[in-house]
C-alpha positions in Angstrom: 74.5 84.0 134.4 75.8 80.7 135.5 78.0 80.0 132.4 81.6 79.9 133.1 82.8 81.0 128.7 80.0 83.2 129.1 81.4 85.3 132.4 84.9 85.2 130.5 83.6 86.6 127.3 81.9 89.0 128.9 85.1 90.1 131.0 87.0 90.0 127.8 84.2 92.2 126.4 84.5 94.5 128.9 88.3 94.8 128.3 87.8 95.1 124.9 86.5 98.6 124.9 89.0 100.7 126.1 90.7 104.2 125.0 93.0 102.7 121.9 96.1 104.2 123.7 95.7 101.6 126.2 95.5 98.1 123.5 97.8 95.7 125.1 94.2 94.5 127.3 91.7 94.2 124.0 89.5 91.3 124.5 89.1 89.1 121.0 87.5 85.9 119.7 90.8 84.1 117.8 89.3 83.2 114.1 92.8 81.6 113.2 95.3 79.6 114.5 97.0 75.6 114.1 96.9 74.2 117.3 99.5 71.9 118.5 99.8 71.7 122.2 96.2 72.7 123.6 96.8 73.3 127.4 99.5 75.3 126.5 97.4 76.9 124.4 94.5 77.6 126.2 97.0 78.8 129.3 98.0 81.7 127.1 94.5 82.9 126.1 93.9 82.7 129.8 96.6 84.9 130.5 95.9 87.3 127.2 92.2 87.5 127.2 91.4 85.6 123.8 87.6 84.3 124.6 87.6 81.4 122.1 90.3 80.1 119.0 89.0 78.7 115.7 91.6 75.8 115.5 93.1 74.2 112.6 95.6 71.4 112.5 98.6 72.1 113.3 102.2 70.1 112.7 101.4 67.6 115.2 97.6 67.4 115.2 95.2 65.6 113.6 91.2 65.9 113.6 90.9 63.5 116.8 93.1 65.4 118.5 91.2 68.8 117.6 88.1 66.8 118.9 89.6 65.9 122.1 90.6 69.4 122.8 87.6 70.8 122.4 86.1 68.3 124.4 88.7 69.5 127.3 88.4 73.0 126.7 84.6 73.0 125.7 83.8 77.0 123.9 87.3 77.6 124.5 88.3 75.7 121.1 86.3 75.7 118.0 87.5 73.0 115.7 87.2 73.2 111.9 87.7 70.5 109.2 91.4 70.6 107.6 91.3 68.3 104.3 94.1 70.9 103.0 96.7 70.1 100.5 99.8 70.3 102.9 98.6 67.1 104.9 100.0 64.6 103.1 97.3 62.2 103.3 95.4 64.6 100.9 98.0 66.0 98.7 97.8 63.1 96.2 93.7 64.3 95.8 94.3 67.6 95.5 97.1 66.8 92.6 94.1 64.7 90.7 91.8 68.0 91.2 89.4 65.1 92.6 86.4 65.6 93.7 86.0 62.8 96.3 88.3 64.4 98.9 84.8 66.3 99.7 83.8 62.7 101.3 85.9 62.9 103.9 85.2 66.6 105.1 81.3 65.8 104.9 82.0 62.1 107.2 84.3 64.3 109.4 81.6 67.3 110.0 78.2 64.9 110.1 80.4 63.1 112.8 79.8 66.5 115.0 82.1 68.2 116.9 83.6 70.6 114.2 81.9 74.0 113.4 83.3 74.6 109.5 86.3 73.8 107.2 89.7 75.1 106.9 92.0 76.2 106.5 92.5 75.5 102.9 95.0 76.2 101.3 94.4 75.6 97.8 96.6 78.0 97.0 99.8 78.6 99.4 103.5 80.7 98.3 106.1 78.2 100.1 107.7 79.0 103.3 109.9 77.3 106.0 108.7 73.5 106.1 105.6 74.5 104.0 105.7 73.4 100.4 103.8 75.6 97.7 100.2 74.8 96.9 99.3 76.1 93.6 95.9 74.3 92.8 93.1 75.9 91.3 90.6 77.2 94.2 87.5 77.2 90.9 88.0 73.7 90.6 86.5 70.0 91.2 88.0 69.8 94.4 86.9 72.8 95.8 83.3 72.9 94.3 83.2 69.2 96.0 84.0 71.1 99.2 81.8 73.9 99.1 79.2 71.5 98.1 79.6 70.1 101.3 79.5 73.3 103.4 76.1 74.3 101.8 75.1 71.2 102.9 75.9 71.3 105.9 75.8 75.0 106.9 79.1 75.6 107.9 81.5 78.4 106.6 84.9 77.5 105.0 88.3 79.3 105.5 90.6 79.8 102.2 93.7 80.4 101.6 93.8 81.8 98.4 96.9 83.8 96.8 96.0 86.6 94.9 97.9 85.0 92.4 94.8 82.9 92.1 92.3 85.9 92.3 90.2 84.8 89.2 89.8 81.7 89.8 88.8 82.3 93.6 85.9 85.1 92.7 84.6 82.3 90.7 84.2 80.3 93.2 82.7 83.0 94.9 80.7 83.6 92.7 79.2 79.8 92.3 78.4 79.6 95.8 76.7 83.0 96.7 74.9 80.7 100.2 78.2 79.7 101.1 79.8 82.0 104.0 83.6 82.9 102.7 86.3 83.4 105.2 89.6 84.7 103.0 92.4 84.1 105.6 94.8 86.9 105.4 92.5 88.6 103.0 94.8 87.0 100.6 97.5 89.5 101.4 95.8 92.1 99.1 96.8 95.6 98.9 93.6 97.9 99.9 92.3 99.0 96.8 92.1 94.9 96.0 90.3 93.9 99.3 87.8 97.1 98.9 86.8 95.8 95.6 86.4 92.3 96.7 84.4 93.0 99.6 81.9 95.2 97.4 81.6 92.3 94.7 81.0 89.2 97.3 79.0 89.5 100.3 79.5 86.4 101.0 82.8 87.3 101.8 84.8 88.2 105.0 88.5 89.2 105.2 90.1 87.9 107.9 93.4 89.7 109.1 95.8 87.7 110.8 99.5 87.9 110.2 97.9 91.8 108.8 98.5 93.2 112.1 101.9 91.5 113.2 105.0 94.5 113.2 106.9 92.2 111.1 106.0 89.6 108.3 108.7 87.4 107.3 107.3 86.8 103.8 107.0 90.8 103.0 106.7 94.0 104.7 104.0 94.8 102.8 101.7 92.6 104.4 101.0 93.8 107.2 98.5 96.7 107.8 100.9 99.1 109.9 102.1 102.2 108.5 105.1 102.1 110.7 104.7 99.1 113.3 102.5 101.0 115.3 99.5 102.8 113.5 97.4 101.3 111.4 97.1 102.8 107.8 94.3 105.4 108.0 93.1 104.0 104.1 92.4 100.3 106.5 90.6 102.1 109.3 88.3 104.0 106.9 87.9 100.5 105.0 86.8 98.5 108.5 85.3 101.6 109.8 82.8 101.9 106.0 82.5 97.7 107.2 82.6 96.2 110.0 80.5 93.3 109.6 82.8 91.9 107.1 85.9 91.6 109.3 87.8 89.0 111.5 91.3 88.7 113.4 93.5 86.2 113.9 96.8 85.6 115.5 98.0 82.5 113.0 99.7 80.7 116.1 100.9 77.4 115.9 103.0 77.2 119.8 106.8 77.3 117.8 107.3 79.4 120.0 105.4 81.0 123.4 107.1 84.1 123.0 106.1 85.0 119.2 102.4 83.7 119.9 102.5 86.1 122.9 103.5 89.0 120.3 101.2 87.9 117.9 98.2 88.2 120.3 99.3 91.6 121.4 99.7 92.7 117.9 96.1 91.6 117.2 94.7 93.8 120.9 96.9 96.7 119.7 95.0 96.8 116.1 91.6 96.5 117.4 92.4 99.4 120.3 93.0 101.7 117.2 89.3 100.8 115.8 85.9 102.9 117.2 83.5 101.2 120.0 80.9 99.6 117.9 83.6 98.5 115.2 85.9 96.7 117.6 82.9 94.6 119.1 82.5 93.0 115.4 85.2 92.7 114.3 86.6 91.4 117.8 83.4 88.4 118.5 80.6 89.5 116.4 81.4 88.6 113.3 82.9 85.4 114.4 79.7 84.1 116.2 77.1 84.9 113.5 79.2 83.5 111.0 79.5 79.8 113.1 75.8 80.1 114.4 76.9 80.7 118.1 
């Protein structure tokens, strides 16, 4: 085994099967982070046992920067194309529901180096420094993007709030052959998570920000009963369909201390899963979706 990444992942996987009480050194692949300082992030990954990270554009990062980071840290940084409406250069196209936005995604994917599309914040509640987005998940722009994803055979990470659930499900129905990663699982309650996963086999429920002890938008957004223990209902659901979940940090390097806590929250969550479910949620499901 000469590949250093393979050695690292093997070490992280070995570390990823502790008794649930140990918790804090569980290795995993991060399915959701926003890259700003690649060197700082990779250093933190090394310290905390993160194998690789799906990287979206951060506040100080463009597509060229993502590709440069992936070239410098091959196999560790996995860049996705983002033509999301929070990026100013694309906002007008979203406001016009213009399918031409898909041509930009197509060009970037055709150039090589990207492994998916996202995070597409088609519907996103307002947050500090983040304007509200409330576009139609089943509109022309999203259909164009999904046509591109289908053609290139890549997954799409979508942030769509539960207020747009009807349109989001229509999109899933319209593109059953496109693999969709639902960022934060739409912050759905348990019963909706169960229902939508059973209805749509092309949907993977991604748990970034759901493992945090506290969420700035709502205390109901975590899957923790008391800041520590995962609700039994959520454990039962994940254990019943472990092929349908991913973990992520939603880190953005605004604060090193905060990002360490986000990583540790994922590790603490994973430590409460069975060994077989943990391996799938921590590594195997993302590998399958990315095709490598």
